[in-house]
C-alpha positions in Angstrom: -44.1 -25.8 33.3 -44.7 -23.0 30.9 -43.7 -19.7 32.6 -47.0 -18.1 31.3 -49.0 -20.9 33.0 -47.0 -20.5 36.2 -47.7 -16.7 36.3 -51.4 -17.3 35.5 -51.8 -19.8 38.4 -50.1 -17.4 40.8 -52.3 -14.5 39.8 -55.4 -16.6 39.9 -54.5 -17.7 43.4 -53.9 -14.1 44.6 -57.2 -12.9 43.1 -59.1 -15.8 44.6 -57.4 -15.3 47.9 -58.5 -11.7 48.0 -62.1 -12.7 47.2 -62.1 -15.4 49.9 -60.5 -12.9 52.3 -63.2 -10.4 51.6 -65.9 -13.1 52.2 -64.2 -14.1 55.5 -63.9 -10.5 56.6 -67.6 -10.0 55.8 -68.6 -13.0 58.0 -66.4 -11.8 60.9 -67.6 -8.2 60.7 -71.3 -9.2 60.5 -70.8 -11.5 63.5 -69.9 -8.5 65.6 -73.4 -7.0 65.0 -72.1 -4.0 63.1 -70.9 -2.0 66.1 -68.1 0.6 65.8 -65.4 0.0 63.3 -66.9 -3.4 62.5 -69.7 -1.6 60.7 -67.2 0.0 58.4 -65.4 -3.2 57.9 -68.6 -5.0 57.0 -69.5 -2.4 54.4 -66.0 -2.7 52.9 -66.0 -6.5 52.9 -69.5 -6.7 51.5 -68.8 -4.4 48.5 -65.3 -6.0 48.0 -66.9 -9.5 47.9 -69.5 -8.3 45.4 -66.9 -6.7 43.2 -64.7 -9.7 43.4 -67.5 -12.1 42.4 -68.7 -9.8 39.6 -65.2 -9.5 38.1 -64.6 -13.3 38.6 -67.8 -14.0 36.6 -66.8 -11.5 33.9 -63.2 -12.9 33.5 -64.3 -16.6 33.6 -67.2 -15.9 31.1 -64.7 -14.8 28.5 -63.1 -18.3 28.4 -65.7 -20.8 29.7 -69.1 -21.2 31.4 -68.8 -20.2 35.1 -69.1 -23.2 37.3 -69.9 -25.2 34.2 -73.4 -23.6 33.9 -74.2 -22.8 30.2 -75.4 -19.2 31.0 -76.1 -17.3 27.8 -73.3 -15.0 26.5 -70.6 -16.9 28.4 -67.6 -18.8 27.0 -67.5 -16.0 24.5 -64.0 -16.7 23.1 -64.8 -20.3 22.5 -68.2 -19.8 21.0 -67.1 -16.9 18.8 -64.0 -18.6 17.5 -64.9 -18.4 13.8 -66.1 -14.8 14.1 -62.9 -13.8 16.0 -60.8 -15.5 13.4 -62.5 -13.7 10.5 -62.4 -10.3 12.2 -58.7 -10.8 13.1 -57.8 -11.7 9.6 -59.8 -8.8 8.2 -58.1 -6.4 10.6 -54.6 -7.5 9.7 -55.6 -7.4 6.0 -57.1 -4.0 6.0 -54.9 -2.3 8.6 -51.5 -3.9 8.6 -51.4 -5.0 5.0 -53.2 -2.2 3.3 -51.5 -1.1 0.0 -51.1 2.5 1.2 -49.5 1.4 4.4 -47.1 -1.0 2.7 -46.2 1.5 0.0 -45.5 4.1 2.7 -43.3 1.7 4.7 -41.5 0.7 1.5 -40.7 4.2 0.5 -39.5 5.0 4.1 -37.2 2.0 4.1 -35.8 2.8 0.6 -34.9 -0.9 -0.3 -32.7 0.0 -3.2 -30.4 2.1 -1.0 -30.2 -0.7 1.7 -29.6 -3.3 -1.0 -26.7 -1.2 -2.4 -25.1 -0.8 1.0 -25.5 -4.5 1.7 -24.0 -5.7 -1.6 -21.1 -3.3 -1.4 -19.9 -4.9 1.8 -17.1 -7.4 1.0 -18.2 -9.8 3.7 -21.8 -9.7 2.5 -20.7 -10.2 -1.1 -18.6 -13.2 -0.2 -21.3 -14.6 2.0 -23.9 -14.3 -0.7 -21.5 -15.8 -3.2 -20.9 -18.8 -0.9 -24.6 -19.3 -0.5 -25.1 -19.2 -4.3 -22.3 -21.6 -4.9 -23.6 -23.9 -2.2 -27.0 -24.0 -3.9 -25.2 -24.8 -7.2 -23.3 -27.6 -5.6 -26.4 -29.1 -4.0 -28.3 -28.7 -7.2 -25.5 -30.6 -9.1 -25.7 -33.5 -6.5 -29.5 -33.5 -6.8 -29.4 -33.6 -10.6 -26.8 -36.4 -10.5 -29.3 -38.7 -8.8 -30.2 -41.4 -11.3 -33.9 -41.1 -10.4 -33.9 -37.4 -11.1 -32.0 -37.9 -14.3 -34.5 -40.5 -15.4 -37.4 -38.1 -14.7 -35.6 -35.2 -16.4 -34.8 -37.4 -19.5 -38.4 -38.6 -19.7 -39.8 -35.0 -19.3 -37.3 -33.6 -21.9 -38.1 -36.5 -24.3 -41.8 -35.9 -23.9 -41.4 -32.2 -24.5 -39.3 -32.7 -27.5 -41.6 -35.3 -29.0 -44.5 -32.9 -28.6 -42.6 -29.9 -29.9 -43.8 -29.1 -33.5 -40.6 -27.9 -35.1 -42.2 -27.1 -38.5 -45.0 -25.0 -37.1 -42.6 -23.1 -34.8 -40.2 -22.5 -37.6 -43.1 -21.2 -39.7 -44.2 -18.8 -36.9 -40.6 -17.5 -36.6 -40.4 -16.9 -40.3 -43.8 -15.1 -40.1 -42.4 -12.9 -37.4 -39.3 -12.2 -39.5 -41.4 -11.3 -42.5 -43.4 -8.7 -40.5 -42.7 -5.2 -41.9 -40.4 -6.8 -44.5 -37.8 -7.5 -41.9 -36.7 -10.6 -43.8 -35.4 -8.3 -46.5 -32.8 -7.2 -43.9 -31.5 -10.7 -44.0 -31.2 -10.6 -47.8 -29.4 -7.2 -47.6 -26.9 -8.7 -45.1 -26.4 -11.8 -47.3 -25.8 -9.7 -50.3 -23.4 -7.4 -48.4 -21.4 -10.3 -47.1 -21.2 -11.8 -50.6 -20.0 -8.5 -52.0 -17.4 -8.1 -49.3 -16.1 -11.6 -49.8 -15.9 -11.2 -53.6 -13.9 -8.0 -53.1 -11.3 -9.8 -51.0 -8.0 -10.9 -52.4 -8.7 -14.5 -51.5 -12.0 -14.6 -53.4 -10.5 -13.0 -56.5 -7.6 -15.4 -56.5 -9.9 -18.4 -56.3 -12.1 -17.0 -59.0 -9.1 -16.4 -61.3 -8.0 -19.9 -60.9 -11.5 -21.2 -61.5 -11.7 -19.2 -64.8 -8.3 -20.4 -65.9 -9.1 -24.0 -65.1 -12.5 -23.8 -66.9 -10.9 -22.1 -70.0 -8.2 -24.7 -70.1 -10.8 -27.5 -70.2 -13.2 -25.8 -72.6 -10.8 -24.1 -74.9 -7.4 -25.9 -74.6 -6.1 -24.7 -78.0 -7.0 -21.1 -77.3 -5.3 -21.2 -73.9 -2.3 -22.9 -75.4 -1.5 -19.9 -77.6 -2.8 -17.2 -75.2 0.0 -15.1 -73.6 -0.3 -13.8 -70.0 -2.9 -16.4 -68.9 -2.7 -15.3 -65.3 -3.4 -11.7 -66.3 -6.3 -12.8 -68.5 -7.8 -14.9 -65.7 -7.4 -12.1 -63.1 -8.8 -9.5 -65.4 -11.8 -11.7 -66.2 -12.3 -12.3 -62.5 -12.2 -8.6 -61.6 -14.8 -7.9 -64.3 -17.0 -10.6 -63.1 -16.7 -9.4 -59.5 -17.4 -5.8 -60.6 -20.5 -6.9 -62.5 -21.8 -8.9 -59.6 -21.1 -6.0 -57.1 -22.9 -3.7 -59.5 -25.9 -6.0 -59.6 -25.9 -6.3 -55.8 -25.9 -2.5 -55.5 -28.9 -2.4 -57.8 -30.7 -4.9 -55.6 -29.8 -2.9 -52.5 -30.9 0.4 -54.0 -34.3 -0.9 -55.4 -36.9 -2.0 -52.7 -39.0 -3.4 -55.6 -36.3 -5.3 -57.3 -37.2 -8.6 -58.9 -34.7 -10.4 -56.7 -36.4 -9.1 -53.6 -39.8 -10.2 -55.0 -38.5 -13.7 -55.7 -36.9 -13.9 -52.2 -40.2 -12.8 -50.6 -42.1 -15.3 -52.7 -39.7 -18.1 -51.7 -39.8 -17.3 -48.0 -43.6 -17.0 -48.1 -44.0 -20.3 -49.9 -41.5 -22.1 -47.6 -43.3 -20.7 -44.5 -46.6 -21.9 -45.8 -45.2 -25.3 -46.7 -43.7 -25.6 -43.1 -47.2 -25.2 -41.8 -49.3 -27.3 -44.3 -47.1 -29.5 -46.5 -47.2 -33.0 -45.0 -44.2 -34.1 -47.0 -41.9 -31.2 -45.8 -43.3 -31.5 -42.2 -42.5 -35.2 -42.2 -38.9 -34.6 -43.4 -38.4 -31.9 -40.6 -39.9 -34.3 -38.0 -37.6 -37.1 -39.2 -34.6 -34.8 -38.9 -35.7 -33.9 -35.4 -36.1 -37.5 -34.3 -32.8 -38.5 -35.9 -31.0 -35.7 -33.9 -32.8 -36.5 -30.7 -32.2 -40.2 -30.8 -28.8 -40.1 -32.3 -26.5 -41.9 -29.8 -23.4 -40.0 -30.8 -25.1 -36.7 -30.3 -26.6 -37.8 -27.0 -23.3 -39.2 -25.7 -21.6 -35.9 -26.7 -24.1 -33.8 -24.9 -23.9 -36.0 -21.8 -20.1 -35.9 -21.8 -20.2 -32.1 -22.0 -22.6 -32.0 -19.1 -20.5 -34.4 -17.1 -17.3 -32.5 -17.7 -19.0 -29.3 -16.8 -20.3 -30.8 -13.6 -17.0 -32.2 -12.6 -15.2 -29.0 -13.2 -17.8 -27.0 -11.3 -17.8 -29.4 -8.4 -14.1 -29.4 -8.2 -13.9 -25.6 -8.4 -16.6 -25.1 -5.7 -14.6 -27.3 -3.3 -11.5 -25.0 -3.6 -10.9 -22.3 -1.0 -10.1 -19.9 -3.8 -13.0 -21.0 -6.1 -13.0 -19.1 -9.3 -16.8 -19.3 -9.6 -17.2 -18.0 -6.1 -14.7 -15.2 -6.7 -16.5 -14.2 -9.9 -19.8 -14.2 -8.1 -18.5 -12.1 -5.2 -17.0 -9.6 -7.6 -20.3 -9.5 -9.6 -22.3 -9.0 -6.4 -20.0 -6.2 -5.2 -20.0 -4.6 -8.6 -23.8 -4.6 -8.7 -23.9 -3.0 -5.3 -21.4 -0.3 -6.4 -23.3 0.4 -9.6 -26.6 0.6 -7.7 -25.1 2.9 -5.1 -23.8 5.4 -7.6 -26.7 5.3 -10.1 -29.6 7.3 -8.7 -31.7 6.5 -11.7 -31.2 2.7 -11.2 -32.1 3.0 -7.6 -35.2 5.0 -8.4 -36.2 2.5 -11.1 -35.7 -0.5 -8.7 -37.8 1.1 -6.0 -40.6 2.0 -8.5 -40.6 -1.6 -9.8 -40.8 -2.9 -6.2 -43.8 -0.6 -5.6 -45.4 -1.8 -8.8 -44.9 -5.4 -7.8 -46.4 -4.7 -4.3 -49.4 -3.0 -5.9 -49.9 -5.8 -8.5 -49.6 -8.7 -6.1 -50.7 -6.9 -2.9 -54.4 -7.7 -3.1 -53.7 -11.3 -3.9 -51.2 -11.7 -1.0 -53.3 -9.8 1.5 -56.3 -12.0 0.7 -54.2 -15.1 0.9 -52.7 -14.2 4.2 -56.1 -13.2 5.7 -57.5 -16.5 4.5 -54.6 -18.4 6.0 -55.0 -16.7 9.3 -58.7 -17.2 9.4 -58.5 -20.8 8.3 -55.7 -21.7 10.7 -57.6 -20.3 13.7 -60.8 -22.0 12.7 -59.0 -25.3 12.5 -57.7 -25.1 16.0 -59.3 -27.3 18.7 -61.6 -25.1 20.7 -60.0 -26.0 24.1 -56.5 -25.5 22.8 -57.5 -22.2 21.3 -59.1 -21.0 24.5 -56.2 -22.2 26.6 -53.6 -20.4 24.4 -55.5 -17.1 24.6 -55.9 -17.5 28.3 -52.2 -18.1 28.7 -51.5 -15.0 26.7 -53.8 -12.5 28.4 -55.3 -14.4 31.4 -52.6 -13.3 33.8 -53.4 -9.6 33.2 -57.1 -10.2 33.5 -56.5 -11.5 37.0 -55.5 -8.0 38.0 -59.0 -6.9 37.0 -60.3 -9.3 39.7 -57.8 -8.0 42.2 -58.6 -4.4 41.5 -62.3 -5.2 41.5 -62.1 -6.5 45.0 -60.2 -3.5 46.3 -62.1 -0.9 44.4 -65.4 -2.5 45.3 -64.4 -2.3 49.0 -63.5 1.4 48.7 -66.8 2.1 47.0 -68.6 0.2 49.8 -67.0 2.5 52.3 -68.1 5.6 50.3 -71.6 4.3 50.1 -71.7 3.5 53.8 -70.5 7.0 54.6 -73.1 8.6 52.3 -75.8 6.5 54.0 -74.7 7.7 57.4 -74.7 11.3 56.3 -78.2 11.0 54.8 -79.5 9.3 57.9 
């Protein structure tokens, strides 16, 4: 038997015993015709019996109808279940979960400081790393399930089929073109070209290309030309110099014709990606070819399988590299947080912001959950649970009512004698 129920039965028995004892004492005292001390005992017993009955009625009326009689304003807890649930939920929402109260508790607790201390502990860092690696291992096993893989493949295929590569690429190019940021790309390309042309490798290749071209186009001239290598290198250097000069002109002039043509080309290509059915069809065909290419699919699956095998094997080792790296990262985060006051302040501020942002929603949800849960309880179970929780203490009201009523009866009897 539940210990609460055992205590409730015991206290009920004591309170009822006192009430019956008062009634028996009253009968005995009255049977003595109220002579001597019996007169005082009768006054005590009468008042004690009245107090006991009144408190019995009051306590029973909280939970059920006394003697099963539907007297108005009895069985209060049962009949007011919905109202009690709503008031309880509102009280918790407005008092315990009020934003000001939670913010004050959060600031008092200083979660960033506690988090730093927790993460700096080697045991905590290792434990957290083990937990994370266990989640990784379980996730790998879950993903390895053929049913899950089929669902993931179907979902991924569906998402890819619905993904509009052309429009997305056009939007990306639009973002790059904002504030002429695409010109930065042109500057970088020109700079890379200039750097490559200035390299020994590029100039050697250019000299060879000039020499080969001259030999094919002007064989007689090249046959009688002395120092062919020097001629080719000199021509290459002049070409490189001229190209670099042109690149510098483009870089220095924001309104250069090359920039205008580049902007026109990008603008036109962006518009075609969004509207040209031919170009969009070609892009879609490329996407489909890549997605459904068995070689690419097999390669991706093999990479995923190899990664899973390595990770699973590593996580099973006592000196797991992944677990070690995670533990070191966790401890490092704790150390950084502990020695960086600004970071701790920022973390606490963000937690407060999150609490304020989601606080009302959470408070309302919690209050709704409490109210809804209580309202769904069976009335008898609800009443019994509350009676088990507070009923034992309420029996002391009955006991005290019996004794206090008797004492009051004695006082009233004494006053009556004095007045007589």
